[in-house]
C-alpha positions, 0 to 999 in steps of 0.5 A: 499500499502506498504512504504504508505506516509502521504499526496498526493496533488489533484488539488492543496491541501494535502489530506491524503495518505486514503482519496486521492480517486477519483469518480467509474466512473472517465473517465481516470479509464474506458479509460485510459485516464492519462498520468504519470511520474515517477521521483526520490528524492534522499538524497544529500549532498545538501540535498534531490534534486530530479532528472532531474525534469525540464526534467520530468515535460516537457515530463509530459506537453507534454504526456499530450498535445499528447492526448489533456488534458490542464495540469490545472497549470504551470509547475513552479505550479507542481515543487512548488507542489512535492516540498510541498508533499515532503516536507509535508511528511518528506523523504530524497529520494523518488519515486514521481508519479505525474500525469494527467489523465480525471476524473469524469464528463462524460462518452462514449468515447468521453474525452473532456468534462471531467474535468482534474486531477492532483495529486502528491504523493510520497513514499519511494521504493526500486530498482524496479528490486532488489539491487541483479540485479543492483549488478549482473545482470538480466534474462530478456525474450524477449516477444511475445508481440510486442511493441505497434507502433506509428501507434495505439497508440504515443510510446513516451508519457508516457499515462496510458492506454499504459501500458496494453502492459506493463503488459501483457509483464511482467506478460509473464516474470514473469510466464515463470520465468524471472525478467524482458522481453524485447520487440522489435518493430513492425517491430522486431527491439528490442525496449525496457523493460517493464517498462526500455530503453536498451543498448548492447554493442558489440565491445567496442561502445554502442549501443541502439535502436533509437526513430523510434523504438517505444521507450520512450523517457526515461528521464534516457537513455537521462542522460546514453548517455551522461554520456557515450559519457562525459567518452569516449564511443560511443554511438550510436542510430541505430535498433537492431536485437535479435539476436545481444542480444545474441551476444553481449558483454554486455547488460543493462536496464535503467529507474528511477524505475529500475535505471542502472540495467545489463542483464546477461543472455537473454532466457536462453543465458547467455550475455558474461558470464554472468556477469555485464561487464566494461562498464556497471559498469563503466557507472553505477557508474558514474549513481549512483553517478549523482544520488547521487549529488557525481558528481559535473559534473552533478550537474546540474541535480539536483532540490534542495527542498529549506530548508526553505520548507523541513521537518524539520529534525529529533532530 
């Protein structure tokens, strides 16, 4: 794997990266019985700091509960383990992937007798859609694949098997020559990107799909909504028609891996003049300042890795 680190935390132990393995009959491998998070830590003036760590840990536990997987560690233990693995790898900034999954020991669709395993990995990983995309915007395509509906699975859970839905949309958009996909919900309303929440700006108002549109309750989404409102913008959560994407003044995506990315074109329709809009830029700057610890207003969102456990700085 590109940008591999030294160790991964697995079930209470630090394991060398190349030895962090599971059995081929692991339940989660066959049936998608797992939940996970995408988290980032940044090199800030206060040291290495994890953005909205408590919120990510809480969502991990809630996702596990929705799929009947009791996490065999406390929230504080997961937080401490994350600090430990970042320090052990000597990373000042990184992407963090905690995962809870049904392990080896039983086969078949009934999962409750399988063990629940936990791992936390971290590595250096740039913006998911690239720095160029963050600067100048990306091209997106509305996917022919609909977002999973609440009558089939649990869109609010960040579950491993559910991401086959996003993978189909991502591959489709890639093969058609676009950087990202936008999925509609089961009713035909705008839902989200393959791995990001979506915002549409019309007449100075920021619109975003509601929880009832089968979206993931994104932590980056929550942050952007608060930042935009603090900046004085009106943010409205409501259903958005597909045509509103083409009529929008601005469109942007946000997610932990992607951060905040303008969308300059959708289905070969330029968004306004095809350049990132003013509101997008203002919110993006404030969001970046929050991520990197440059904003006192949002300092509470940062979980600083204790210096006592942080790896020593290179001499």
